[in-house]
ZADO-1210 file (C-alpha; in nm, 4 decimals, padded with zeros to 6 digits):
<atoms>
<atom x="07.9674" y="09.1205" z="07.9985" code="UNK" pos="1"/>
<atom x="08.0248" y="08.9691" z="07.6806" code="UNK" pos="2"/>
<atom x="07.9090" y="09.1086" z="07.4156" code="UNK" pos="3"/>
<atom x="07.7174" y="08.8419" z="07.1172" code="UNK" pos="4"/>
<atom x="07.7523" y="08.9746" z="06.7347" code="UNK" pos="5"/>
<atom x="07.5473" y="08.7077" z="06.5149" code="UNK" pos="6"/>
<atom x="07.4818" y="08.3370" z="06.7028" code="UNK" pos="7"/>
<atom x="07.1990" y="08.5116" z="06.8899" code="UNK" pos="8"/>
<atom x="06.8308" y="08.4262" z="06.8389" code="UNK" pos="9"/>
<atom x="06.5522" y="08.3621" z="07.0598" code="UNK" pos="10"/>
<atom x="06.7343" y="08.5304" z="07.2733" code="UNK" pos="11"/>
<atom x="06.9622" y="08.1767" z="07.2776" code="UNK" pos="12"/>
<atom x="07.3083" y="08.1063" z="07.1485" code="UNK" pos="13"/>
<atom x="07.2956" y="07.8731" z="06.8073" code="UNK" pos="14"/>
<atom x="07.4128" y="07.6040" z="06.8486" code="UNK" pos="15"/>
<atom x="07.6571" y="07.4108" z="06.5618" code="UNK" pos="16"/>
<atom x="07.8549" y="07.1057" z="06.5492" code="UNK" pos="17"/>
<atom x="08.1747" y="07.0424" z="06.4927" code="UNK" pos="18"/>
<atom x="08.3381" y="06.6947" z="06.3703" code="UNK" pos="19"/>
<atom x="08.6865" y="06.6775" z="06.3075" code="UNK" pos="20"/>
<atom x="08.8299" y="06.4537" z="06.0282" code="UNK" pos="21"/>
<atom x="09.2031" y="06.5581" z="06.1103" code="UNK" pos="22"/>
<atom x="09.2499" y="06.1777" z="06.2214" code="UNK" pos="23"/>
<atom x="09.1551" y="06.0546" z="05.8509" code="UNK" pos="24"/>
<atom x="09.1386" y="06.2909" z="05.5727" code="UNK" pos="25"/>
<atom x="09.4475" y="06.5520" z="05.7094" code="UNK" pos="26"/>
<atom x="09.6523" y="06.1990" z="05.8442" code="UNK" pos="27"/>
<atom x="09.5746" y="06.0754" z="05.4843" code="UNK" pos="28"/>
<atom x="09.7471" y="06.2396" z="05.3292" code="UNK" pos="29"/>
<atom x="10.1444" y="06.2210" z="05.5253" code="UNK" pos="30"/>
<atom x="10.4222" y="06.1177" z="05.4135" code="UNK" pos="31"/>
<atom x="10.5508" y="06.0827" z="05.7874" code="UNK" pos="32"/>
<atom x="10.3442" y="05.7614" z="05.9371" code="UNK" pos="33"/>
<atom x="10.1960" y="05.8855" z="06.2389" code="UNK" pos="34"/>
<atom x="10.2233" y="05.5685" z="06.5446" code="UNK" pos="35"/>
<atom x="09.9269" y="05.4544" z="06.5970" code="UNK" pos="36"/>
<atom x="09.9636" y="05.5034" z="07.0157" code="UNK" pos="37"/>
<atom x="10.0273" y="05.8659" z="06.9266" code="UNK" pos="38"/>
<atom x="09.7053" y="05.8762" z="06.6963" code="UNK" pos="39"/>
<atom x="09.4678" y="05.6755" z="06.9463" code="UNK" pos="40"/>
<atom x="09.6153" y="05.9401" z="07.1403" code="UNK" pos="41"/>
<atom x="09.5302" y="06.2393" z="06.9600" code="UNK" pos="42"/>
<atom x="09.1330" y="06.0937" z="06.9093" code="UNK" pos="43"/>
<atom x="09.1200" y="06.0407" z="07.2840" code="UNK" pos="44"/>
<atom x="09.2032" y="06.4050" z="07.3021" code="UNK" pos="45"/>
<atom x="08.9846" y="06.5352" z="07.0974" code="UNK" pos="46"/>
<atom x="08.7496" y="06.3123" z="07.2160" code="UNK" pos="47"/>
<atom x="08.7802" y="06.5483" z="07.5595" code="UNK" pos="48"/>
<atom x="08.7299" y="06.8539" z="07.3674" code="UNK" pos="49"/>
<atom x="08.3525" y="06.8966" z="07.2846" code="UNK" pos="50"/>
<atom x="08.3605" y="06.7559" z="06.9580" code="UNK" pos="51"/>
<atom x="08.0277" y="06.6322" z="06.8512" code="UNK" pos="52"/>
<atom x="08.1451" y="06.3430" z="06.6089" code="UNK" pos="53"/>
<atom x="08.4760" y="06.2339" z="06.5028" code="UNK" pos="54"/>
<atom x="08.5977" y="06.0373" z="06.1421" code="UNK" pos="55"/>
<atom x="08.8520" y="05.8368" z="06.3872" code="UNK" pos="56"/>
<atom x="09.0272" y="05.6813" z="06.0369" code="UNK" pos="57"/>
<atom x="08.9451" y="05.4386" z="05.6821" code="UNK" pos="58"/>
<atom x="08.8394" y="05.1310" z="05.6383" code="UNK" pos="59"/>
<atom x="09.1014" y="05.1085" z="05.3160" code="UNK" pos="60"/>
<atom x="09.3125" y="04.9195" z="05.1324" code="UNK" pos="61"/>
<atom x="09.6882" y="04.9448" z="05.3496" code="UNK" pos="62"/>
<atom x="09.8001" y="04.9594" z="04.9639" code="UNK" pos="63"/>
<atom x="09.6142" y="05.2320" z="04.8946" code="UNK" pos="64"/>
<atom x="09.6185" y="05.4591" z="05.2379" code="UNK" pos="65"/>
<atom x="09.9784" y="05.2916" z="05.3921" code="UNK" pos="66"/>
<atom x="09.8771" y="05.6136" z="05.6926" code="UNK" pos="67"/>
<atom x="09.6344" y="05.4559" z="05.8178" code="UNK" pos="68"/>
<atom x="09.6826" y="05.0689" z="05.7964" code="UNK" pos="69"/>
<atom x="09.6755" y="05.0236" z="06.1735" code="UNK" pos="70"/>
<atom x="09.2589" y="05.1454" z="06.1904" code="UNK" pos="71"/>
<atom x="09.1153" y="04.8849" z="06.3712" code="UNK" pos="72"/>
<atom x="09.3510" y="04.8592" z="06.6643" code="UNK" pos="73"/>
<atom x="09.3249" y="05.2471" z="06.6783" code="UNK" pos="74"/>
<atom x="08.8743" y="05.2152" z="06.6530" code="UNK" pos="75"/>
<atom x="08.9093" y="04.9999" z="06.9146" code="UNK" pos="76"/>
<atom x="09.1731" y="05.0975" z="07.1506" code="UNK" pos="77"/>
<atom x="08.9882" y="05.4829" z="07.1604" code="UNK" pos="78"/>
<atom x="08.8849" y="05.5851" z="07.4446" code="UNK" pos="79"/>
<atom x="08.4660" y="05.6818" z="07.3880" code="UNK" pos="80"/>
<atom x="08.3433" y="05.9600" z="07.5340" code="UNK" pos="81"/>
<atom x="07.9707" y="05.9429" z="07.5484" code="UNK" pos="82"/>
<atom x="07.7233" y="06.1762" z="07.3352" code="UNK" pos="83"/>
<atom x="08.0883" y="06.1281" z="07.0677" code="UNK" pos="84"/>
<atom x="08.0304" y="05.9922" z="06.7230" code="UNK" pos="85"/>
<atom x="08.2383" y="05.7864" z="06.6298" code="UNK" pos="86"/>
<atom x="08.2882" y="05.7358" z="06.2596" code="UNK" pos="87"/>
<atom x="08.4939" y="05.6500" z="05.9768" code="UNK" pos="88"/>
<atom x="08.5361" y="05.6265" z="05.6050" code="UNK" pos="89"/>
<atom x="08.4677" y="05.3043" z="05.4479" code="UNK" pos="90"/>
<atom x="08.4583" y="05.2287" z="05.0409" code="UNK" pos="91"/>
<atom x="08.3192" y="04.9292" z="04.9857" code="UNK" pos="92"/>
<atom x="08.1358" y="04.6038" z="05.1656" code="UNK" pos="93"/>
<atom x="08.4506" y="04.4217" z="05.3037" code="UNK" pos="94"/>
<atom x="08.5620" y="04.8214" z="05.4410" code="UNK" pos="95"/>
<atom x="08.2377" y="04.8305" z="05.5935" code="UNK" pos="96"/>
<atom x="08.3067" y="04.4539" z="05.7435" code="UNK" pos="97"/>
<atom x="08.6141" y="04.5674" z="05.9227" code="UNK" pos="98"/>
<atom x="08.5145" y="04.8746" z="06.0346" code="UNK" pos="99"/>
<atom x="08.2053" y="04.7307" z="06.2539" code="UNK" pos="100"/>
<atom x="08.3191" y="04.4808" z="06.3851" code="UNK" pos="101"/>
<atom x="08.5999" y="04.6949" z="06.4987" code="UNK" pos="102"/>
<atom x="08.3068" y="04.9401" z="06.6364" code="UNK" pos="103"/>
<atom x="08.2584" y="05.2216" z="06.4682" code="UNK" pos="104"/>
<atom x="07.9378" y="05.3927" z="06.4972" code="UNK" pos="105"/>
<atom x="07.8790" y="05.5478" z="06.2000" code="UNK" pos="106"/>
<atom x="08.0082" y="05.4867" z="05.8501" code="UNK" pos="107"/>
<atom x="08.0972" y="05.7377" z="05.5632" code="UNK" pos="108"/>
<atom x="08.0474" y="05.6743" z="05.2766" code="UNK" pos="109"/>
<atom x="08.2139" y="05.8719" z="04.9392" code="UNK" pos="110"/>
<atom x="08.1479" y="05.8794" z="04.5671" code="UNK" pos="111"/>
<atom x="08.1785" y="06.1715" z="04.3355" code="UNK" pos="112"/>
<atom x="07.9261" y="06.3857" z="04.1805" code="UNK" pos="113"/>
<atom x="08.0949" y="06.4268" z="03.8821" code="UNK" pos="114"/>
<atom x="08.1573" y="06.1531" z="03.6931" code="UNK" pos="115"/>
<atom x="08.4816" y="06.1933" z="03.5650" code="UNK" pos="116"/>
<atom x="08.6341" y="06.2722" z="03.9310" code="UNK" pos="117"/>
<atom x="08.4183" y="05.9292" z="04.0090" code="UNK" pos="118"/>
<atom x="08.6141" y="05.7633" z="03.7865" code="UNK" pos="119"/>
<atom x="08.9605" y="05.9201" z="03.8154" code="UNK" pos="120"/>
<atom x="08.9377" y="05.8963" z="04.1797" code="UNK" pos="121"/>
<atom x="08.7412" y="05.6121" z="04.2706" code="UNK" pos="122"/>
<atom x="08.7775" y="05.3540" z="03.8630" code="UNK" pos="123"/>
<atom x="08.3826" y="05.3372" z="03.8561" code="UNK" pos="124"/>
<atom x="08.0777" y="05.4976" z="03.7144" code="UNK" pos="125"/>
<atom x="07.9043" y="05.6790" z="03.9406" code="UNK" pos="126"/>
<atom x="07.6011" y="05.4317" z="03.9101" code="UNK" pos="127"/>
<atom x="07.8664" y="05.1499" z="04.0111" code="UNK" pos="128"/>
<atom x="07.9014" y="05.3683" z="04.3223" code="UNK" pos="129"/>
<atom x="07.6123" y="05.3290" z="04.3692" code="UNK" pos="130"/>
<atom x="07.5324" y="05.0437" z="04.2870" code="UNK" pos="131"/>
<atom x="07.7724" y="04.8810" z="04.5468" code="UNK" pos="132"/>
<atom x="07.7101" y="05.1577" z="04.8676" code="UNK" pos="133"/>
<atom x="07.4016" y="04.9894" z="04.8181" code="UNK" pos="134"/>
<atom x="07.5069" y="04.6993" z="04.9232" code="UNK" pos="135"/>
<atom x="07.7201" y="04.8407" z="05.2310" code="UNK" pos="136"/>
<atom x="07.4608" y="05.0843" z="05.3026" code="UNK" pos="137"/>
<atom x="07.2610" y="04.7489" z="05.3780" code="UNK" pos="138"/>
<atom x="07.4980" y="04.5035" z="05.5724" code="UNK" pos="139"/>
<atom x="07.5585" y="04.8709" z="05.8287" code="UNK" pos="140"/>
<atom x="07.1404" y="04.8595" z="05.8220" code="UNK" pos="141"/>
<atom x="07.2173" y="04.4705" z="05.9229" code="UNK" pos="142"/>
<atom x="07.4456" y="04.5801" z="06.1754" code="UNK" pos="143"/>
<atom x="07.2274" y="04.8476" z="06.3253" code="UNK" pos="144"/>
<atom x="07.5162" y="05.0933" z="06.2318" code="UNK" pos="145"/>
<atom x="07.4678" y="05.4364" z="06.1447" code="UNK" pos="146"/>
<atom x="07.5621" y="05.4990" z="05.7751" code="UNK" pos="147"/>
<atom x="07.6076" y="05.8443" z="05.5697" code="UNK" pos="148"/>
<atom x="07.6887" y="05.9500" z="05.2322" code="UNK" pos="149"/>
<atom x="07.9772" y="06.2085" z="05.1516" code="UNK" pos="150"/>
<atom x="07.9008" y="06.3602" z="04.7860" code="UNK" pos="151"/>
<atom x="08.2760" y="06.4346" z="04.6129" code="UNK" pos="152"/>
<atom x="08.3138" y="06.8098" z="04.4267" code="UNK" pos="153"/>
<atom x="07.9246" y="06.9432" z="04.5306" code="UNK" pos="154"/>
<atom x="08.0443" y="07.2950" z="04.4928" code="UNK" pos="155"/>
<atom x="08.2824" y="07.1803" z="04.1741" code="UNK" pos="156"/>
<atom x="08.4456" y="06.9712" z="03.9898" code="UNK" pos="157"/>
<atom x="08.8620" y="07.0222" z="03.9755" code="UNK" pos="158"/>
<atom x="08.8390" y="06.8332" z="03.5884" code="UNK" pos="159"/>
<atom x="08.4582" y="06.9394" z="03.4472" code="UNK" pos="160"/>
<atom x="08.4003" y="07.2281" z="03.6001" code="UNK" pos="161"/>
<atom x="08.0438" y="07.3651" z="03.6965" code="UNK" pos="162"/>
<atom x="07.8588" y="07.0660" z="03.8773" code="UNK" pos="163"/>
<atom x="07.4700" y="07.1749" z="03.8674" code="UNK" pos="164"/>
<atom x="07.2806" y="07.1759" z="04.1262" code="UNK" pos="165"/>
<atom x="06.9986" y="06.9453" z="04.0289" code="UNK" pos="166"/>
<atom x="07.3454" y="06.6841" z="03.9897" code="UNK" pos="167"/>
<atom x="07.4349" y="06.7329" z="04.3559" code="UNK" pos="168"/>
<atom x="07.0151" y="06.7308" z="04.4739" code="UNK" pos="169"/>
<atom x="06.9875" y="06.3778" z="04.2513" code="UNK" pos="170"/>
<atom x="07.1891" y="06.1550" z="04.4152" code="UNK" pos="171"/>
<atom x="07.1258" y="06.3187" z="04.7820" code="UNK" pos="172"/>
<atom x="06.7590" y="06.2553" z="04.6613" code="UNK" pos="173"/>
<atom x="06.8882" y="05.8329" z="04.5546" code="UNK" pos="174"/>
<atom x="07.0796" y="05.8357" z="04.8596" code="UNK" pos="175"/>
<atom x="06.8420" y="05.9777" z="05.1674" code="UNK" pos="176"/>
<atom x="06.5141" y="05.8253" z="04.9840" code="UNK" pos="177"/>
<atom x="06.5561" y="05.5304" z="04.8229" code="UNK" pos="178"/>
<atom x="06.8807" y="05.3902" z="05.0573" code="UNK" pos="179"/>
<atom x="06.7724" y="05.5879" z="05.3734" code="UNK" pos="180"/>
<atom x="07.1132" y="05.6636" z="05.4742" code="UNK" pos="181"/>
<atom x="07.0916" y="05.8769" z="05.8375" code="UNK" pos="182"/>
<atom x="07.3220" y="06.2059" z="05.6670" code="UNK" pos="183"/>
<atom x="07.4373" y="06.3363" z="05.4114" code="UNK" pos="184"/>
<atom x="07.7782" y="06.5521" z="05.3461" code="UNK" pos="185"/>
<atom x="07.8268" y="06.7990" z="05.0759" code="UNK" pos="186"/>
<atom x="08.1790" y="06.8048" z="05.0076" code="UNK" pos="187"/>
<atom x="08.3403" y="07.0949" z="04.8397" code="UNK" pos="188"/>
<atom x="08.6296" y="06.8527" z="04.7427" code="UNK" pos="189"/>
<atom x="08.8894" y="07.0802" z="04.5614" code="UNK" pos="190"/>
<atom x="08.7780" y="07.4746" z="04.7479" code="UNK" pos="191"/>
<atom x="08.5931" y="07.5588" z="04.5093" code="UNK" pos="192"/>
<atom x="08.2912" y="07.6960" z="04.6761" code="UNK" pos="193"/>
<atom x="08.1521" y="08.0394" z="04.7552" code="UNK" pos="194"/>
<atom x="07.9283" y="08.1500" z="04.9775" code="UNK" pos="195"/>
<atom x="07.6640" y="08.2604" z="04.6815" code="UNK" pos="196"/>
<atom x="07.6753" y="07.9170" z="04.5887" code="UNK" pos="197"/>
<atom x="07.7173" y="07.8075" z="04.9208" code="UNK" pos="198"/>
<atom x="07.3385" y="07.9496" z="05.0391" code="UNK" pos="199"/>
<atom x="07.1457" y="07.8324" z="04.7490" code="UNK" pos="200"/>
<atom x="07.3107" y="07.4397" z="04.7281" code="UNK" pos="201"/>
<atom x="07.2276" y="07.4774" z="05.1530" code="UNK" pos="202"/>
<atom x="06.8446" y="07.6393" z="05.1540" code="UNK" pos="203"/>
<atom x="06.8076" y="07.3797" z="04.8023" code="UNK" pos="204"/>
<atom x="06.8693" y="07.0472" z="05.0728" code="UNK" pos="205"/>
<atom x="06.7565" y="07.1481" z="05.3834" code="UNK" pos="206"/>
<atom x="06.3635" y="07.2631" z="05.2010" code="UNK" pos="207"/>
<atom x="06.3788" y="06.8896" z="05.0171" code="UNK" pos="208"/>
<atom x="06.5074" y="06.7003" z="05.3332" code="UNK" pos="209"/>
<atom x="06.4588" y="06.9134" z="05.6911" code="UNK" pos="210"/>
<atom x="06.4752" y="06.6708" z="05.9166" code="UNK" pos="211"/>
<atom x="06.8071" y="06.4753" z="05.6916" code="UNK" pos="212"/>
<atom x="07.1131" y="06.5677" z="05.9175" code="UNK" pos="213"/>
<atom x="07.3273" y="06.7411" z="05.6743" code="UNK" pos="214"/>
<atom x="07.7278" y="06.8517" z="05.6448" code="UNK" pos="215"/>
<atom x="07.8724" y="07.1329" z="05.4497" code="UNK" pos="216"/>
<atom x="08.2617" y="06.9770" z="05.4032" code="UNK" pos="217"/>
<atom x="08.4602" y="07.2262" z="05.2837" code="UNK" pos="218"/>
<atom x="08.8339" y="07.3514" z="05.2363" code="UNK" pos="219"/>
<atom x="08.9997" y="07.6614" z="05.2216" code="UNK" pos="220"/>
<atom x="09.1928" y="07.5700" z="04.8930" code="UNK" pos="221"/>
<atom x="09.1008" y="07.9888" z="04.7741" code="UNK" pos="222"/>
<atom x="09.0792" y="08.1560" z="05.1226" code="UNK" pos="223"/>
<atom x="08.7026" y="08.1084" z="05.0884" code="UNK" pos="224"/>
<atom x="08.6507" y="07.8816" z="05.3920" code="UNK" pos="225"/>
<atom x="08.5379" y="08.0461" z="05.6689" code="UNK" pos="226"/>
<atom x="08.3247" y="08.2683" z="05.4328" code="UNK" pos="227"/>
<atom x="08.2000" y="07.9390" z="05.2489" code="UNK" pos="228"/>
<atom x="08.0695" y="07.7962" z="05.6289" code="UNK" pos="229"/>
<atom x="07.8692" y="08.1279" z="05.7542" code="UNK" pos="230"/>
<atom x="07.6899" y="08.1288" z="05.4081" code="UNK" pos="231"/>
<atom x="07.6113" y="07.8327" z="05.4834" code="UNK" pos="232"/>
<atom x="07.5309" y="07.8886" z="05.8879" code="UNK" pos="233"/>
<atom x="07.2654" y="08.1363" z="05.6658" code="UNK" pos="234"/>
<atom x="07.1191" y="07.9239" z="05.4817" code="UNK" pos="235"/>
<atom x="07.0478" y="07.6989" z="05.8156" code="UNK" pos="236"/>
<atom x="07.2929" y="07.4137" z="05.8136" code="UNK" pos="237"/>
<atom x="07.4345" y="07.3416" z="06.1555" code="UNK" pos="238"/>
<atom x="07.7118" y="07.0693" z="06.1442" code="UNK" pos="239"/>
<atom x="08.0551" y="07.1431" z="05.9393" code="UNK" pos="240"/>
<atom x="08.3429" y="06.8849" z="05.9355" code="UNK" pos="241"/>
<atom x="08.6724" y="07.0898" z="05.9835" code="UNK" pos="242"/>
<atom x="09.0662" y="06.9728" z="05.9875" code="UNK" pos="243"/>
<atom x="09.3129" y="07.0125" z="06.3143" code="UNK" pos="244"/>
<atom x="09.5802" y="07.2460" z="06.2359" code="UNK" pos="245"/>
<atom x="09.3960" y="07.3185" z="05.8756" code="UNK" pos="246"/>
<atom x="09.5956" y="06.9354" z="05.7234" code="UNK" pos="247"/>
<atom x="09.4407" y="06.7140" z="05.4685" code="UNK" pos="248"/>
<atom x="09.3338" y="06.6705" z="05.1549" code="UNK" pos="249"/>
<atom x="09.1722" y="06.5038" z="04.9010" code="UNK" pos="250"/>
<atom x="09.4868" y="06.2606" z="04.6695" code="UNK" pos="251"/>
<atom x="09.3394" y="06.2075" z="04.3895" code="UNK" pos="252"/>
<atom x="09.1751" y="06.5452" z="04.3209" code="UNK" pos="253"/>
<atom x="09.4156" y="06.7908" z="04.1348" code="UNK" pos="254"/>
<atom x="09.4968" y="07.1015" z="04.3302" code="UNK" pos="255"/>
<atom x="09.3241" y="07.0596" z="04.7185" code="UNK" pos="256"/>
<atom x="09.4780" y="07.1642" z="04.9872" code="UNK" pos="257"/>
<atom x="09.3919" y="07.1549" z="05.3400" code="UNK" pos="258"/>
<atom x="09.0197" y="07.1519" z="05.4613" code="UNK" pos="259"/>
<atom x="08.9586" y="07.3875" z="05.6723" code="UNK" pos="260"/>
<atom x="09.0329" y="07.4221" z="06.0040" code="UNK" pos="261"/>
<atom x="08.8768" y="07.2922" z="06.3081" code="UNK" pos="262"/>
<atom x="09.0601" y="07.5864" z="06.5865" code="UNK" pos="263"/>
<atom x="08.9904" y="07.8732" z="06.3475" code="UNK" pos="264"/>
<atom x="08.6559" y="07.8209" z="06.2331" code="UNK" pos="265"/>
<atom x="08.5320" y="07.7542" z="06.6129" code="UNK" pos="266"/>
<atom x="08.6977" y="08.0535" z="06.7010" code="UNK" pos="267"/>
<atom x="08.5244" y="08.2882" z="06.4738" code="UNK" pos="268"/>
<atom x="08.1902" y="08.1210" z="06.5444" code="UNK" pos="269"/>
<atom x="08.2792" y="08.1499" z="06.9594" code="UNK" pos="270"/>
<atom x="08.3816" y="08.5313" z="06.9066" code="UNK" pos="271"/>
<atom x="08.0507" y="08.5917" z="06.7245" code="UNK" pos="272"/>
<atom x="07.8592" y="08.4143" z="06.9681" code="UNK" pos="273"/>
<atom x="07.7810" y="08.0565" z="06.8394" code="UNK" pos="274"/>
<atom x="07.7470" y="07.7986" z="07.0552" code="UNK" pos="275"/>
<atom x="08.0073" y="07.4812" z="06.9628" code="UNK" pos="276"/>
<atom x="08.0228" y="07.3454" z="07.2467" code="UNK" pos="277"/>
<atom x="08.4032" y="07.2593" z="07.2173" code="UNK" pos="278"/>
<atom x="08.6462" y="07.4102" z="07.4570" code="UNK" pos="279"/>
<atom x="08.8970" y="07.5794" z="07.2589" code="UNK" pos="280"/>
<atom x="09.1932" y="07.6097" z="07.4997" code="UNK" pos="281"/>
<atom x="09.2498" y="07.1555" z="07.4427" code="UNK" pos="282"/>
<atom x="09.1215" y="07.1956" z="07.0634" code="UNK" pos="283"/>
<atom x="09.4357" y="07.4159" z="07.0294" code="UNK" pos="284"/>
<atom x="09.6990" y="07.1821" z="07.2301" code="UNK" pos="285"/>
<atom x="09.5621" y="06.9295" z="07.0189" code="UNK" pos="286"/>
<atom x="09.6405" y="07.0785" z="06.7055" code="UNK" pos="287"/>
<atom x="10.0407" y="07.2154" z="06.8671" code="UNK" pos="288"/>
<atom x="10.0583" y="06.8115" z="06.8730" code="UNK" pos="289"/>
<atom x="10.0554" y="06.8223" z="06.5539" code="UNK" pos="290"/>
<atom x="10.4098" y="06.9553" z="06.4027" code="UNK" pos="291"/>
<atom x="10.5463" y="06.7092" z="06.6246" code="UNK" pos="292"/>
<atom x="10.4155" y="06.4172" z="06.4659" code="UNK" pos="293"/>
<atom x="10.4595" y="06.5193" z="06.1275" code="UNK" pos="294"/>
<atom x="10.7135" y="06.6802" z="06.0747" code="UNK" pos="295"/>
<atom x="10.6525" y="07.0309" z="05.9653" code="UNK" pos="296"/>
<atom x="10.4346" y="07.3029" z="06.0225" code="UNK" pos="297"/>
<atom x="10.0609" y="07.3115" z="05.9497" code="UNK" pos="298"/>
<atom x="09.8524" y="07.5814" z="05.8572" code="UNK" pos="299"/>
<atom x="09.6452" y="07.7180" z="06.1824" code="UNK" pos="300"/>
<atom x="09.7105" y="08.1069" z="06.2153" code="UNK" pos="301"/>
<atom x="09.4878" y="08.0541" z="06.6276" code="UNK" pos="302"/>
<atom x="09.7920" y="07.8172" z="06.6417" code="UNK" pos="303"/>
<atom x="10.0679" y="08.0792" z="06.5391" code="UNK" pos="304"/>
<atom x="09.8740" y="08.3578" z="06.6626" code="UNK" pos="305"/>
<atom x="09.7018" y="08.3003" z="06.9539" code="UNK" pos="306"/>
<atom x="09.3095" y="08.4031" z="07.0426" code="UNK" pos="307"/>
<atom x="09.1786" y="08.7291" z="07.0132" code="UNK" pos="308"/>
<atom x="09.2207" y="08.8441" z="07.3511" code="UNK" pos="309"/>
<atom x="09.4816" y="08.6493" z="07.3881" code="UNK" pos="310"/>
<atom x="09.7363" y="08.9297" z="07.5083" code="UNK" pos="311"/>
<atom x="10.0780" y="09.0241" z="07.5526" code="UNK" pos="312"/>
<atom x="10.2745" y="09.1751" z="07.8452" code="UNK" pos="313"/>
<atom x="10.3575" y="09.5198" z="07.8282" code="UNK" pos="314"/>
<atom x="10.7737" y="09.5761" z="07.6930" code="UNK" pos="315"/>
<atom x="11.0050" y="09.5299" z="07.9917" code="UNK" pos="316"/>
<atom x="11.0091" y="09.9352" z="07.9756" code="UNK" pos="317"/>
<atom x="10.7079" y="10.0128" z="07.9886" code="UNK" pos="318"/>
<atom x="10.6943" y="10.2364" z="08.2843" code="UNK" pos="319"/>
<atom x="10.9799" y="10.4460" z="08.1731" code="UNK" pos="320"/>
<atom x="10.8466" y="10.5089" z="07.9019" code="UNK" pos="321"/>
<atom x="10.5199" y="10.6102" z="08.0569" code="UNK" pos="322"/>
<atom x="10.6117" y="10.8010" z="08.3117" code="UNK" pos="323"/>
<atom x="10.8360" y="10.9910" z="08.0549" code="UNK" pos="324"/>
<atom x="10.4868" y="11.0379" z="07.8787" code="UNK" pos="325"/>
<atom x="10.2688" y="11.1941" z="08.1639" code="UNK" pos="326"/>
<atom x="10.5900" y="11.3968" z="08.2639" code="UNK" pos="327"/>
<atom x="10.5181" y="11.5770" z="07.9110" code="UNK" pos="328"/>
<atom x="10.1721" y="11.6746" z="08.0284" code="UNK" pos="329"/>
<atom x="10.2739" y="11.9017" z="08.3469" code="UNK" pos="330"/>
</atoms>
């Protein structure tokens, strides 16, 4: 009989929806180009593991992010599983047109709540980004495609420092109430978040928009990724982005290292009694492909150490050692 530690509410295991971003957020920063066929196979493996959503790719300029220059082919040729949402990052109307034509389920729009970071990253003021993304959202709505907005630097800017909660929620309000997006992702772009801050911002968002799909997107830059996930769960969050193998990081954010690791988060939530709906063994098998694809080791501790109850054989001389120990008691 298994023991449930924290994940039970009203006698049932609480559901946490895991959303994979490794094939976009992870691969976009890799120097090695992962072959199109390998990307498709990786997404297919992830689809079969029980994830709620997969950010497959980004429809951006091939000159800006050459690692994802095959976005259309990948999105068209993956094998889709019922119940999985296939999303993609789009920066502008042209990207949205490409994504919609390729059959993307949801468009993930991005801007920063930090003026400095938005200018450094997107070469636009926040107001200019909002105006441009409003056009993208209108195009998606007309095509019957879902829209999510990812708000970068929601927990701090690497150039400005603290970002007031009121600023974050103010931009969320404009996207939810003026544009009508279906989901909002609060992004810890450079791993500046800490649990108390996460809990407060999550509660603040949930109190204002309880029916809007909320996702938390953490990086493990300062080792607080899992702690932040748990703080967000305590505050009512139930959707999290994570990256296979712990790879990833924003190429336009100084100091941003890998995202929280998908298999580490699923493993932790599983042993705590939460229901992620994810087959952890399949997820680990997918992560084990990564070193061969990207040409280097991955941060994942679960790939290195195995699951908590992945046991090891006793030493070859164990029987003799036991016999000698018992003999001393005679």
